[in-house]
TIVO-2410 file (N, C-alpha, C; in nm, 3 decimals):
# residues 206
REC num residu      c1      c2      c3 atome chaine
REC   1      V   2.277  16.173  16.960     N      A
REC   1      V   2.153  16.228  16.935    CA      A
REC   1      V   2.150  16.281  16.788     C      A
REC   2      S   2.038  16.231  16.726     N      A
REC   2      S   2.021  16.300  16.583    CA      A
REC   2      S   2.014  16.452  16.601     C      A
REC   3      T   2.058  16.509  16.480     N      A
REC   3      T   2.070  16.667  16.466    CA      A
REC   3      T   1.904  16.691  16.449     C      A
REC   4      T   1.832  16.591  16.401     N      A
REC   4      T   1.659  16.629  16.368    CA      A
REC   4      T   1.614  16.668  16.528     C      A
REC   5      R   1.676  16.608  16.626     N      A
REC   5      R   1.614  16.617  16.773    CA      A
REC   5      R   1.651  16.758  16.819     C      A
REC   6      Y   1.698  16.861  16.736     N      A
REC   6      Y   1.751  16.999  16.778    CA      A
REC   6      Y   1.670  17.105  16.671     C      A
REC   7      E   1.598  17.027  16.576     N      A
REC   7      E   1.518  17.140  16.477    CA      A
REC   7      E   1.427  17.235  16.561     C      A
REC   8      W   1.359  17.184  16.655     N      A
REC   8      W   1.281  17.280  16.732    CA      A
REC   8      W   1.333  17.402  16.754     C      A
REC   9      Q   1.465  17.396  16.811     N      A
REC   9      Q   1.541  17.500  16.858    CA      A
REC   9      Q   1.593  17.618  16.730     C      A
REC  10      A   1.611  17.523  16.637     N      A
REC  10      A   1.672  17.598  16.503    CA      A
REC  10      A   1.552  17.689  16.463     C      A
REC  11      R   1.412  17.633  16.454     N      A
REC  11      R   1.307  17.676  16.405    CA      A
REC  11      R   1.278  17.807  16.497     C      A
REC  12      A   1.290  17.799  16.627     N      A
REC  12      A   1.246  17.901  16.724    CA      A
REC  12      A   1.346  18.022  16.690     C      A
REC  13      L   1.492  17.992  16.657     N      A
REC  13      L   1.578  18.096  16.649    CA      A
REC  13      L   1.548  18.152  16.510     C      A
REC  14      A   1.531  18.077  16.424     N      A
REC  14      A   1.496  18.129  16.281    CA      A
REC  14      A   1.401  18.239  16.290     C      A
REC  15      R   1.255  18.194  16.337     N      A
REC  15      R   1.168  18.276  16.349    CA      A
REC  15      R   1.204  18.408  16.413     C      A
REC  16      A   1.301  18.400  16.491     N      A
REC  16      A   1.353  18.542  16.544    CA      A
REC  16      A   1.441  18.623  16.485     C      A
REC  17      G   1.468  18.558  16.355     N      A
REC  17      G   1.558  18.614  16.248    CA      A
REC  17      G   1.701  18.588  16.251     C      A
REC  18      Y   1.735  18.474  16.339     N      A
REC  18      Y   1.869  18.406  16.328    CA      A
REC  18      Y   1.884  18.308  16.199     C      A
REC  19      V   1.988  18.309  16.150     N      A
REC  19      V   2.030  18.196  16.069    CA      A
REC  19      V   2.101  18.076  16.139     C      A
REC  20      V   2.063  17.966  16.124     N      A
REC  20      V   2.104  17.844  16.206    CA      A
REC  20      V   2.152  17.738  16.111     C      A
REC  21      T   2.258  17.690  16.148     N      A
REC  21      T   2.309  17.566  16.076    CA      A
REC  21      T   2.345  17.448  16.169     C      A
REC  22      I   2.309  17.341  16.143     N      A
REC  22      I   2.325  17.226  16.233    CA      A
REC  22      I   2.406  17.117  16.159     C      A
REC  23      P   2.538  17.110  16.196     N      A
REC  23      P   2.621  17.035  16.127    CA      A
REC  23      P   2.590  16.891  16.168     C      A
REC  24      E   2.629  16.792  16.072     N      A
REC  24      E   2.617  16.653  16.093    CA      A
REC  24      E   2.718  16.595  16.141     C      A
REC  25      H   2.724  16.526  16.242     N      A
REC  25      H   2.851  16.460  16.288    CA      A
REC  25      H   2.861  16.301  16.266     C      A
REC  26      P   2.987  16.246  16.233     N      A
REC  26      P   2.989  16.079  16.230    CA      A
REC  26      P   2.934  16.026  16.354     C      A
REC  27      L   2.873  15.926  16.358     N      A
REC  27      L   2.822  15.871  16.504    CA      A
REC  27      L   2.723  15.968  16.565     C      A
REC  28      E   2.667  16.078  16.502     N      A
REC  28      E   2.586  16.164  16.571    CA      A
REC  28      E   2.680  16.229  16.705     C      A
REC  29      L   2.815  16.240  16.717     N      A
REC  29      L   2.887  16.278  16.823    CA      A
REC  29      L   2.969  16.377  16.783     C      A
REC  30      A   2.945  16.507  16.817     N      A
REC  30      A   3.013  16.607  16.778    CA      A
REC  30      A   3.165  16.609  16.832     C      A
REC  31      F   3.188  16.523  16.932     N      A
REC  31      F   3.330  16.517  17.000    CA      A
REC  31      F   3.417  16.439  16.904     C      A
REC  32      F   3.375  16.361  16.799     N      A
REC  32      F   3.446  16.303  16.719    CA      A
REC  32      F   3.486  16.394  16.600     C      A
REC  33      A   3.446  16.485  16.575     N      A
REC  33      A   3.474  16.552  16.465    CA      A
REC  33      A   3.429  16.721  16.481     C      A
REC  34      I   3.517  16.766  16.558     N      A
REC  34      I   3.533  16.903  16.601    CA      A
REC  34      I   3.528  16.999  16.469     C      A
REC  35      D   3.602  16.954  16.353     N      A
REC  35      D   3.604  17.016  16.231    CA      A
REC  35      D   3.479  17.049  16.168     C      A
REC  36      T   3.367  16.951  16.223     N      A
REC  36      T   3.228  17.007  16.127    CA      A
REC  36      T   3.171  17.139  16.174     C      A
REC  37      G   3.210  17.180  16.318     N      A
REC  37      G   3.157  17.299  16.361    CA      A
REC  37      G   3.236  17.407  16.306     C      A
REC  38      D   3.388  17.395  16.254     N      A
REC  38      D   3.445  17.468  16.180    CA      A
REC  38      D   3.392  17.501  16.042     C      A
REC  39      A   3.352  17.368  15.994     N      A
REC  39      A   3.297  17.371  15.844    CA      A
REC  39      A   3.174  17.451  15.829     C      A
REC  40      A   3.090  17.445  15.950     N      A
REC  40      A   2.975  17.528  15.951    CA      A
REC  40      A   3.001  17.657  15.970     C      A
REC  41      R   3.085  17.704  16.039     N      A
REC  41      R   3.133  17.853  16.048    CA      A
REC  41      R   3.171  17.903  15.930     C      A
REC  42      S   3.270  17.825  15.847     N      A
REC  42      S   3.309  17.872  15.701    CA      A
REC  42      S   3.199  17.875  15.623     C      A
REC  43      L   3.096  17.797  15.620     N      A
REC  43      L   3.002  17.804  15.533    CA      A
REC  43      L   2.909  17.933  15.554     C      A
REC  44      L   2.883  17.979  15.691     N      A
REC  44      L   2.801  18.079  15.701    CA      A
REC  44      L   2.902  18.216  15.652     C      A
REC  45      V   3.019  18.217  15.685     N      A
REC  45      V   3.115  18.321  15.663    CA      A
REC  45      V   3.135  18.367  15.501     C      A
REC  46      T   3.150  18.242  15.443     N      A
REC  46      T   3.187  18.239  15.293    CA      A
REC  46      T   3.115  18.130  15.242     C      A
REC  47      P   2.968  18.181  15.216     N      A
REC  47      P   2.850  18.084  15.142    CA      A
REC  47      P   2.910  18.038  14.992     C      A
REC  48      P   2.865  17.942  14.943     N      A
REC  48      P   2.875  17.916  14.788    CA      A
REC  48      P   2.815  18.020  14.724     C      A
REC  49      A   2.872  18.035  14.607     N      A
REC  49      A   2.792  18.142  14.502    CA      A
REC  49      A   2.662  18.075  14.493     C      A
REC  50      G   2.573  18.178  14.485     N      A
REC  50      G   2.407  18.134  14.467    CA      A
REC  50      G   2.351  18.050  14.590     C      A
REC  51      S   2.399  18.057  14.696     N      A
REC  51      S   2.361  18.014  14.833    CA      A
REC  51      S   2.247  18.087  14.852     C      A
REC  52      L   2.147  18.045  14.929     N      A
REC  52      L   2.056  18.108  14.977    CA      A
REC  52      L   2.102  18.213  15.128     C      A
REC  53      L   2.210  18.158  15.154     N      A
REC  53      L   2.288  18.229  15.268    CA      A
REC  53      L   2.351  18.365  15.251     C      A
REC  54      E   2.389  18.376  15.118     N      A
REC  54      E   2.453  18.496  15.067    CA      A
REC  54      E   2.387  18.631  15.122     C      A
REC  55      G   2.436  18.731  15.187     N      A
REC  55      G   2.389  18.835  15.228    CA      A
REC  55      G   2.285  18.831  15.339     C      A
REC  56      H   2.301  18.709  15.413     N      A
REC  56      H   2.193  18.684  15.541    CA      A
REC  56      H   2.277  18.686  15.658     C      A
REC  57      V   2.393  18.670  15.644     N      A
REC  57      V   2.486  18.660  15.761    CA      A
REC  57      V   2.590  18.746  15.791     C      A
REC  58      D   2.587  18.799  15.932     N      A
REC  58      D   2.693  18.888  15.965    CA      A
REC  58      D   2.800  18.835  16.032     C      A
REC  59      A   2.903  18.819  15.979     N      A
REC  59      A   3.015  18.769  16.044    CA      A
REC  59      A   3.068  18.776  16.166     C      A
REC  60      S   3.038  18.918  16.215     N      A
REC  60      S   3.080  18.964  16.326    CA      A
REC  60      S   2.988  18.933  16.430     C      A
REC  61      K   2.872  18.823  16.425     N      A
REC  61      K   2.782  18.791  16.518    CA      A
REC  61      K   2.765  18.662  16.502     C      A
REC  62      L   2.866  18.576  16.518     N      A
REC  62      L   2.858  18.427  16.511    CA      A
REC  62      L   2.836  18.369  16.647     C      A
REC  63      V   2.769  18.253  16.686     N      A
REC  63      V   2.751  18.203  16.801    CA      A
REC  63      V   2.763  18.046  16.775     C      A
REC  64      V   2.820  18.000  16.861     N      A
REC  64      V   2.866  17.843  16.863    CA      A
REC  64      V   2.758  17.795  17.008     C      A
REC  65      M   2.722  17.672  16.980     N      A
REC  65      M   2.627  17.627  17.060    CA      A
REC  65      M   2.611  17.482  17.060     C      A
REC  66      G   2.598  17.423  17.209     N      A
REC  66      G   2.605  17.253  17.201    CA      A
REC  66      G   2.545  17.232  17.313     C      A
REC  67      H   2.467  17.092  17.315     N      A
REC  67      H   2.403  17.040  17.394    CA      A
REC  67      H   2.490  16.898  17.470     C      A
REC  68      S   2.501  16.893  17.612     N      A
REC  68      S   2.553  16.774  17.659    CA      A
REC  68      S   2.686  16.762  17.623     C      A
REC  69      L   2.739  16.656  17.567     N      A
REC  69      L   2.879  16.667  17.521    CA      A
REC  69      L   2.905  16.740  17.432     C      A
REC  70      G   2.805  16.826  17.359     N      A
REC  70      G   2.833  16.912  17.243    CA      A
REC  70      G   2.871  17.042  17.321     C      A
REC  71      S   2.840  17.043  17.441     N      A
REC  71      S   2.906  17.175  17.531    CA      A
REC  71      S   3.045  17.166  17.533     C      A
REC  72      V   3.105  17.067  17.551     N      A
REC  72      V   3.271  17.041  17.557    CA      A
REC  72      V   3.322  17.089  17.413     C      A
REC  73      V   3.264  17.056  17.295     N      A
REC  73      V   3.294  17.077  17.167    CA      A
REC  73      V   3.270  17.224  17.143     C      A
REC  74      T   3.155  17.290  17.200     N      A
REC  74      T   3.124  17.416  17.188    CA      A
REC  74      T   3.245  17.515  17.246     C      A
REC  75      V   3.294  17.471  17.364     N      A
REC  75      V   3.390  17.543  17.431    CA      A
REC  75      V   3.532  17.533  17.352     C      A
REC  76      K   3.569  17.424  17.299     N      A
REC  76      K   3.687  17.393  17.220    CA      A
REC  76      K   3.680  17.492  17.099     C      A
REC  77      L   3.578  17.497  17.024     N      A
REC  77      L   3.548  17.569  16.901    CA      A
REC  77      L   3.562  17.728  16.946     C      A
REC  78      A   3.508  17.780  17.070     N      A
REC  78      A   3.491  17.919  17.090    CA      A
REC  78      A   3.669  17.949  17.132     C      A
REC  79      L   3.719  17.854  17.188     N      A
REC  79      L   3.858  17.888  17.210    CA      A
REC  79      L   3.948  17.904  17.095     C      A
REC  80      E   3.915  17.851  16.986     N      A
REC  80      E   3.992  17.848  16.863    CA      A
REC  80      E   3.952  17.977  16.786     C      A
REC  81      G   3.867  18.066  16.840     N      A
REC  81      G   3.835  18.205  16.784    CA      A
REC  81      G   3.725  18.174  16.685     C      A
REC  82      G   3.693  18.308  16.620     N      A
REC  82      G   3.589  18.324  16.501    CA      A
REC  82      G   3.449  18.322  16.560     C      A
REC  83      F   3.410  18.322  16.689     N      A
REC  83      F   3.289  18.311  16.753    CA      A
REC  83      F   3.269  18.445  16.823     C      A
REC  84      N   3.146  18.481  16.831     N      A
REC  84      N   3.118  18.615  16.937    CA      A
REC  84      N   3.048  18.580  17.053     C      A
REC  85      A   2.980  18.470  17.052     N      A
REC  85      A   2.929  18.398  17.180    CA      A
REC  85      A   2.933  18.268  17.195     C      A
REC  86      A   2.921  18.209  17.304     N      A
REC  86      A   2.892  18.063  17.324    CA      A
REC  86      A   2.775  18.014  17.403     C      A
REC  87      I   2.723  17.913  17.378     N      A
REC  87      I   2.587  17.869  17.456    CA      A
REC  87      I   2.638  17.702  17.486     C      A
REC  88      L   2.627  17.687  17.614     N      A
REC  88      L   2.632  17.544  17.683    CA      A
REC  88      L   2.497  17.523  17.712     C      A
REC  89      E   2.443  17.411  17.668     N      A
REC  89      E   2.313  17.344  17.706    CA      A
REC  89      E   2.351  17.198  17.808     C      A
REC  90      A   2.304  17.220  17.921     N      A
REC  90      A   2.310  17.081  18.014    CA      A
REC  90      A   2.457  17.014  17.991     C      A
REC  91      G   2.557  17.123  17.992     N      A
REC  91      G   2.694  17.052  17.987    CA      A
REC  91      G   2.772  17.154  18.049     C      A
REC  92      Y   2.918  17.126  18.016     N      A
REC  92      Y   3.024  17.205  18.080    CA      A
REC  92      Y   3.144  17.192  18.005     C      A
REC  93      P   3.239  17.249  18.031     N      A
REC  93      P   3.371  17.245  17.976    CA      A
REC  93      P   3.468  17.144  17.988     C      A
REC  94      D   3.549  17.091  17.889     N      A
REC  94      D   3.632  16.982  17.920    CA      A
REC  94      D   3.737  17.041  18.036     C      A
REC  95      T   3.771  16.965  18.128     N      A
REC  95      T   3.881  16.981  18.247    CA      A
REC  95      T   3.999  17.021  18.174     C      A
REC  96      A   4.040  16.962  18.071     N      A
REC  96      A   4.153  16.963  17.981    CA      A
REC  96      A   4.193  17.111  17.936     C      A
REC  97      D   4.056  17.188  17.918     N      A
REC  97      D   4.081  17.326  17.861    CA      A
REC  97      D   4.062  17.439  17.984     C      A
REC  98      I   4.036  17.399  18.086     N      A
REC  98      I   4.005  17.507  18.210    CA      A
REC  98      I   4.128  17.581  18.217     C      A
REC  99      S   4.274  17.555  18.185     N      A
REC  99      S   4.367  17.665  18.201    CA      A
REC  99      S   4.359  17.761  18.075     C      A
REC 100      K   4.290  17.731  17.978     N      A
REC 100      K   4.286  17.823  17.855    CA      A
REC 100      K   4.150  17.932  17.857     C      A
REC 101      L   4.050  17.865  17.950     N      A
REC 101      L   3.956  17.958  17.970    CA      A
REC 101      L   3.940  18.093  17.995     C      A
REC 102      P   4.034  18.151  18.047     N      A
REC 102      P   4.075  18.307  18.092    CA      A
REC 102      P   4.076  18.349  17.953     C      A
REC 103      T   4.110  18.294  17.838     N      A
REC 103      T   4.136  18.380  17.713    CA      A
REC 103      T   4.001  18.371  17.598     C      A
REC 104      L   3.895  18.301  17.677     N      A
REC 104      L   3.786  18.282  17.590    CA      A
REC 104      L   3.729  18.416  17.548     C      A
REC 105      G   3.704  18.531  17.634     N      A
REC 105      G   3.698  18.644  17.598    CA      A
REC 105      G   3.554  18.695  17.522     C      A
REC 106      I   3.446  18.608  17.517     N      A
REC 106      I   3.327  18.621  17.437    CA      A
REC 106      I   3.217  18.590  17.575     C      A
REC 107      P   3.109  18.656  17.559     N      A
REC 107      P   2.984  18.623  17.634    CA      A
REC 107      P   2.948  18.469  17.633     C      A
REC 108      T   2.919  18.417  17.734     N      A
REC 108      T   2.883  18.274  17.743    CA      A
REC 108      T   2.761  18.257  17.830     C      A
REC 109      L   2.662  18.168  17.774     N      A
REC 109      L   2.555  18.121  17.862    CA      A
REC 109      L   2.551  17.982  17.876     C      A
REC 110      S   2.509  17.948  18.006     N      A
REC 110      S   2.519  17.793  18.047    CA      A
REC 110      S   2.378  17.771  18.085     C      A
REC 111      L   2.311  17.692  18.006     N      A
REC 111      L   2.155  17.648  18.042    CA      A
REC 111      L   2.149  17.489  18.116     C      A
REC 112      A   2.086  17.497  18.213     N      A
REC 112      A   2.100  17.386  18.307    CA      A
REC 112      A   1.950  17.368  18.339     C      A
REC 113      G   1.917  17.237  18.344     N      A
REC 113      G   1.784  17.177  18.406    CA      A
REC 113      G   1.810  17.118  18.558     C      A
REC 114      S   1.709  17.183  18.643     N      A
REC 114      S   1.732  17.157  18.782    CA      A
REC 114      S   1.712  16.998  18.799     C      A
REC 115      S   1.620  16.935  18.713     N      A
REC 115      S   1.609  16.794  18.748    CA      A
REC 115      S   1.672  16.697  18.631     C      A
REC 116      D   1.804  16.744  18.589     N      A
REC 116      D   1.878  16.687  18.501    CA      A
REC 116      D   1.942  16.558  18.572     C      A
REC 117      C   1.926  16.431  18.519     N      A
REC 117      C   1.998  16.329  18.568    CA      A
REC 117      C   2.116  16.288  18.516     C      A
REC 118      S   2.154  16.341  18.394     N      A
REC 118      S   2.266  16.321  18.337    CA      A
REC 118      S   2.383  16.422  18.365     C      A
REC 119      A   2.361  16.528  18.320     N      A
REC 119      A   2.441  16.644  18.342    CA      A
REC 119      A   2.367  16.736  18.478     C      A
REC 120      K   2.413  16.671  18.584     N      A
REC 120      K   2.385  16.692  18.717    CA      A
REC 120      K   2.393  16.843  18.747     C      A
REC 121      L   2.304  16.904  18.814     N      A
REC 121      L   2.309  17.053  18.835    CA      A
REC 121      L   2.434  17.125  18.906     C      A
REC 122      E   2.485  17.009  19.000     N      A
REC 122      E   2.604  17.054  19.080    CA      A
REC 122      E   2.726  17.063  18.983     C      A
REC 123      Q   2.727  16.988  18.880     N      A
REC 123      Q   2.847  16.955  18.782    CA      A
REC 123      Q   2.821  17.090  18.705     C      A
REC 124      V   2.696  17.109  18.636     N      A
REC 124      V   2.707  17.241  18.556    CA      A
REC 124      V   2.735  17.358  18.624     C      A
REC 125      Q   2.707  17.370  18.736     N      A
REC 125      Q   2.734  17.480  18.827    CA      A
REC 125      Q   2.905  17.481  18.823     C      A
REC 126      E   2.965  17.367  18.862     N      A
REC 126      E   3.103  17.365  18.859    CA      A
REC 126      E   3.172  17.414  18.736     C      A
REC 127      G   3.113  17.382  18.644     N      A
REC 127      G   3.169  17.412  18.505    CA      A
REC 127      G   3.147  17.547  18.472     C      A
REC 128      W   3.023  17.586  18.518     N      A
REC 128      W   3.009  17.756  18.494    CA      A
REC 128      W   3.090  17.823  18.560     C      A
REC 129      A   3.146  17.799  18.698     N      A
REC 129      A   3.252  17.840  18.778    CA      A
REC 129      A   3.364  17.884  18.709     C      A
REC 130      T   3.398  17.792  18.603     N      A
REC 130      T   3.537  17.786  18.563    CA      A
REC 130      T   3.534  17.897  18.428     C      A
REC 131      L   3.414  17.934  18.371     N      A
REC 131      L   3.399  18.031  18.280    CA      A
REC 131      L   3.450  18.163  18.324     C      A
REC 132      P   3.482  18.238  18.230     N      A
REC 132      P   3.536  18.399  18.261    CA      A
REC 132      P   3.407  18.461  18.242     C      A
REC 133      S   3.398  18.586  18.295     N      A
REC 133      S   3.303  18.675  18.274    CA      A
REC 133      S   3.355  18.747  18.120     C      A
REC 134      P   3.245  18.808  18.058     N      A
REC 134      P   3.094  18.796  18.099    CA      A
REC 134      P   3.013  18.656  18.070     C      A
REC 135      S   2.942  18.609  18.180     N      A
REC 135      S   2.878  18.501  18.162    CA      A
REC 135      S   2.753  18.467  18.237     C      A
REC 136      A   2.656  18.408  18.219     N      A
REC 136      A   2.523  18.380  18.276    CA      A
REC 136      A   2.516  18.216  18.310     C      A
REC 137      L   2.442  18.191  18.428     N      A
REC 137      L   2.409  18.050  18.430    CA      A
REC 137      L   2.227  18.065  18.452     C      A
REC 138      V   2.180  17.998  18.350     N      A
REC 138      V   2.027  18.004  18.376    CA      A
REC 138      V   1.990  17.866  18.418     C      A
REC 139      V   1.915  17.830  18.534     N      A
REC 139      V   1.873  17.716  18.571    CA      A
REC 139      V   1.723  17.721  18.549     C      A
REC 140      L   1.691  17.621  18.462     N      A
REC 140      L   1.545  17.589  18.432    CA      A
REC 140      L   1.460  17.500  18.528     C      A
REC 141      A   1.380  17.537  18.617     N      A
REC 141      A   1.308  17.461  18.719    CA      A
REC 141      A   1.242  17.339  18.657     C      A
REC 142      G   1.271  17.225  18.705     N      A
REC 142      G   1.207  17.097  18.674    CA      A
REC 142      G   1.273  17.044  18.526     C      A
REC 143      V   1.342  17.074  18.472     N      A
REC 143      V   1.372  17.024  18.316    CA      A
REC 143      V   1.475  16.928  18.340     C      A
REC 144      T   1.469  16.839  18.238     N      A
REC 144      T   1.566  16.743  18.239    CA      A
REC 144      T   1.653  16.731  18.142     C      A
REC 145      H   1.727  16.632  18.101     N      A
REC 145      H   1.861  16.651  18.012    CA      A
REC 145      H   1.793  16.649  17.860     C      A
REC 146      Y   1.713  16.563  17.852     N      A
REC 146      Y   1.662  16.539  17.676    CA      A
REC 146      Y   1.553  16.646  17.679     C      A
REC 147      Q   1.499  16.719  17.772     N      A
REC 147      Q   1.389  16.815  17.738    CA      A
REC 147      Q   1.451  16.942  17.643     C      A
REC 148      F   1.580  16.915  17.627     N      A
REC 148      F   1.654  17.037  17.521    CA      A
REC 148      F   1.624  17.000  17.404     C      A
REC 149      T   1.597  16.847  17.376     N      A
REC 149      T   1.582  16.789  17.251    CA      A
REC 149      T   1.421  16.792  17.213     C      A
REC 150      D   1.366  16.728  17.137     N      A
REC 150      D   1.219  16.708  17.100    CA      A
REC 150      D   1.171  16.618  17.172     C      A
REC 151      S   1.237  16.545  17.267     N      A
REC 151      S   1.132  16.420  17.330    CA      A
REC 151      S   1.239  16.409  17.463     C      A
REC 152      E   1.130  16.378  17.577     N      A
REC 152      E   1.209  16.338  17.695    CA      A
REC 152      E   1.189  16.185  17.734     C      A
REC 153      A   1.167  16.112  17.605     N      A
REC 153      A   1.157  15.974  17.618    CA      A
REC 153      A   1.287  15.905  17.683     C      A
REC 154      E   1.404  15.945  17.672     N      A
REC 154      E   1.506  15.887  17.718    CA      A
REC 154      E   1.519  15.923  17.872     C      A
REC 155      D   1.477  16.029  17.919     N      A
REC 155      D   1.468  16.060  18.050    CA      A
REC 155      D   1.387  15.970  18.150     C      A
REC 156      L   1.249  15.959  18.072     N      A
REC 156      L   1.142  15.884  18.126    CA      A
REC 156      L   1.178  15.732  18.160     C      A
REC 157      K   1.259  15.675  18.025     N      A
REC 157      K   1.287  15.536  18.028    CA      A
REC 157      K   1.414  15.512  18.144     C      A
REC 158      S   1.511  15.609  18.168     N      A
REC 158      S   1.594  15.598  18.294    CA      A
REC 158      S   1.557  15.616  18.416     C      A
REC 159      G   1.423  15.662  18.455     N      A
REC 159      G   1.362  15.683  18.538    CA      A
REC 159      G   1.366  15.827  18.606     C      A
REC 160      C   1.424  15.913  18.488     N      A
REC 160      C   1.439  16.079  18.532    CA      A
REC 160      C   1.307  16.154  18.483     C      A
REC 161      T   1.251  16.165  18.611     N      A
REC 161      T   1.108  16.244  18.571    CA      A
REC 161      T   1.104  16.385  18.571     C      A
REC 162      P   1.069  16.477  18.488     N      A
REC 162      P   1.088  16.589  18.479    CA      A
REC 162      P   0.958  16.657  18.549     C      A
REC 163      S   0.959  16.761  18.612     N      A
REC 163      S   0.835  16.841  18.671    CA      A
REC 163      S   0.784  16.938  18.584     C      A
REC 164      A   0.856  16.960  18.471     N      A
REC 164      A   0.810  17.073  18.390    CA      A
REC 164      A   0.769  16.981  18.256     C      A
REC 165      T   0.683  17.017  18.187     N      A
REC 165      T   0.610  16.971  18.054    CA      A
REC 165      T   0.726  17.012  17.970     C      A
REC 166      L   0.728  16.920  17.843     N      A
REC 166      L   0.831  16.950  17.746    CA      A
REC 166      L   0.804  17.075  17.688     C      A
REC 167      G   0.658  17.107  17.672     N      A
REC 167      G   0.637  17.233  17.593    CA      A
REC 167      G   0.671  17.354  17.685     C      A
REC 168      D   0.654  17.347  17.845     N      A
REC 168      D   0.710  17.449  17.905    CA      A
REC 168      D   0.865  17.462  17.891     C      A
REC 169      A   0.943  17.339  17.916     N      A
REC 169      A   1.072  17.323  17.884    CA      A
REC 169      A   1.113  17.406  17.781     C      A
REC 170      H   1.059  17.382  17.681     N      A
REC 170      H   1.092  17.438  17.548    CA      A
REC 170      H   1.069  17.600  17.531     C      A
REC 171      A   0.958  17.625  17.601     N      A
REC 171      A   0.943  17.782  17.606    CA      A
REC 171      A   1.059  17.857  17.690     C      A
REC 172      Q   1.076  17.794  17.811     N      A
REC 172      Q   1.173  17.851  17.887    CA      A
REC 172      Q   1.326  17.847  17.820     C      A
REC 173      T   1.362  17.745  17.754     N      A
REC 173      T   1.498  17.733  17.678    CA      A
REC 173      T   1.494  17.863  17.576     C      A
REC 174      E   1.376  17.860  17.498     N      A
REC 174      E   1.393  17.957  17.369    CA      A
REC 174      E   1.396  18.098  17.442     C      A
REC 175      Q   1.322  18.135  17.553     N      A
REC 175      Q   1.317  18.288  17.592    CA      A
REC 175      Q   1.470  18.301  17.654     C      A
REC 176      A   1.533  18.193  17.709     N      A
REC 176      A   1.665  18.209  17.778    CA      A
REC 176      A   1.758  18.256  17.653     C      A
REC 177      L   1.746  18.173  17.559     N      A
REC 177      L   1.825  18.185  17.424    CA      A
REC 177      L   1.810  18.334  17.361     C      A
REC 178      L   1.694  18.349  17.344     N      A
REC 178      L   1.676  18.488  17.282    CA      A
REC 178      L   1.713  18.601  17.354     C      A
REC 179      N   1.703  18.597  17.512     N      A
REC 179      N   1.739  18.706  17.597    CA      A
REC 179      N   1.875  18.708  17.586     C      A
REC 180      F   1.948  18.600  17.602     N      A
REC 180      F   2.082  18.624  17.591    CA      A
REC 180      F   2.146  18.672  17.454     C      A
REC 181      L   2.083  18.609  17.350     N      A
REC 181      L   2.172  18.659  17.210    CA      A
REC 181      L   2.137  18.818  17.181     C      A
REC 182      S   2.005  18.832  17.208     N      A
REC 182      S   1.970  18.983  17.181    CA      A
REC 182      S   2.067  19.071  17.256     C      A
REC 183      S   2.136  19.069  17.368     N      A
REC 183      S   2.227  19.142  17.425    CA      A
REC 183      S   2.360  19.099  17.414     C      A
REC 184      A   2.414  18.997  17.403     N      A
REC 184      A   2.532  18.946  17.377    CA      A
REC 184      A   2.579  18.983  17.230     C      A
REC 185      L   2.509  18.979  17.151     N      A
REC 185      L   2.554  19.016  17.009    CA      A
REC 185      L   2.519  19.147  16.976     C      A
REC 186      A   2.452  19.226  17.059     N      A
REC 186      A   2.418  19.380  17.041    CA      A
REC 186      A   2.570  19.447  17.094     C      A
REC 187      D   2.594  19.419  17.203     N      A
REC 187      D   2.720  19.494  17.275    CA      A
REC 187      D   2.799  19.408  17.362     C      A
REC 188      G   2.784  19.279  17.341     N      A
REC 188      G   2.890  19.174  17.423    CA      A
REC 188      G   2.858  19.180  17.566     C      A
REC 189      T   2.744  19.212  17.616     N      A
REC 189      T   2.697  19.219  17.762    CA      A
REC 189      T   2.596  19.096  17.802     C      A
REC 190      I   2.558  19.071  17.905     N      A
REC 190      I   2.474  18.983  17.943    CA      A
REC 190      I   2.378  19.010  18.047     C      A
REC 191      D   2.407  19.134  18.106     N      A
REC 191      D   2.344  19.218  18.234    CA      A
REC 191      D   2.202  19.221  18.202     C      A
REC 192      E   2.169  19.281  18.074     N      A
REC 192      E   2.013  19.296  18.050    CA      A
REC 192      E   1.930  19.163  18.051     C      A
REC 193      P   1.979  19.056  17.982     N      A
REC 193      P   1.888  18.945  17.992    CA      A
REC 193      P   1.855  18.881  18.122     C      A
REC 194      A   1.973  18.913  18.204     N      A
REC 194      A   1.928  18.842  18.353    CA      A
REC 194      A   1.849  18.926  18.429     C      A
REC 195      R   1.830  19.053  18.388     N      A
REC 195      R   1.707  19.125  18.440    CA      A
REC 195      R   1.568  19.091  18.393     C      A
REC 196      R   1.567  19.042  18.273     N      A
REC 196      R   1.453  18.977  18.203    CA      A
REC 196      R   1.450  18.826  18.225     C      A
REC 197      L   1.405  18.811  18.372     N      A
REC 197      L   1.399  18.680  18.406    CA      A
REC 197      L   1.314  18.587  18.326     C      A
REC 198      V   1.361  18.470  18.311     N      A
REC 198      V   1.266  18.350  18.224    CA      A
REC 198      V   1.211  18.292  18.332     C      A
REC 199      P   1.071  18.265  18.317     N      A
REC 199      P   0.968  18.211  18.404    CA      A
REC 199      P   1.032  18.072  18.472     C      A
REC 200      N   1.016  18.071  18.607     N      A
REC 200      N   1.071  17.942  18.658    CA      A
REC 200      N   1.221  17.922  18.659     C      A
REC 201      A   1.272  17.986  18.626     N      A
REC 201      A   1.442  18.006  18.635    CA      A
REC 201      A   1.500  18.083  18.741     C      A
REC 202      T   1.620  18.030  18.740     N      A
REC 202      T   1.707  18.132  18.822    CA      A
REC 202      T   1.822  18.165  18.753     C      A
REC 203      V   1.873  18.279  18.776     N      A
REC 203      V   1.972  18.355  18.684    CA      A
REC 203      V   2.089  18.402  18.754     C      A
REC 204      E   2.209  18.343  18.727     N      A
REC 204      E   2.330  18.418  18.791    CA      A
REC 204      E   2.415  18.466  18.684     C      A
REC 205      V   2.474  18.587  18.715     N      A
REC 205      V   2.549  18.659  18.611    CA      A
REC 205      V   2.704  18.685  18.692     C      A
REC 206      K   2.796  18.680  18.610     N      A
REC 206      K   2.941  18.736  18.633    CA      A
REC 206      K   3.003  18.790  18.548     C      A
***
């Protein structure tokens, strides 16, 4: 999936005051180049002289985030350290990392679509169960796999029909992200976002 497909999320977060980087990956698959995530983190922490990033990034409030297979990479990067929160969208940790997960030590958010035909809800729930607390699982009603991107065309082509409109899916995703980030980066908790429920979503917290 091209990085441009996630620009809507980047812009939504930027409007809320967050600095966002979207690293480019070979073959557009983060799994084949986990070091590009490390490179993005380094760029944020130590921007080049004269960069627009200078003075705009708090290195103590860094978040790593990925969609689908990118969720696997998200967890791997988070386990390496240097991040203060992690967000998995329509994905779950690599089973090879399960034994390491108790050491994660940062707030995590797992976002799922109840109508996802690729990362099925049961799979995401099972993956979330392996994450240590503090962690939240937010299930967006009627949302499919590619509604986390800028188009649901792949879903429709494969016969996976959402009951949520793309606009509603984006609005729910944005609200869930902002609720989580506001609390996770403030004091490392996720209880408060769970109380401010996202419309048409179910929330579990541990």
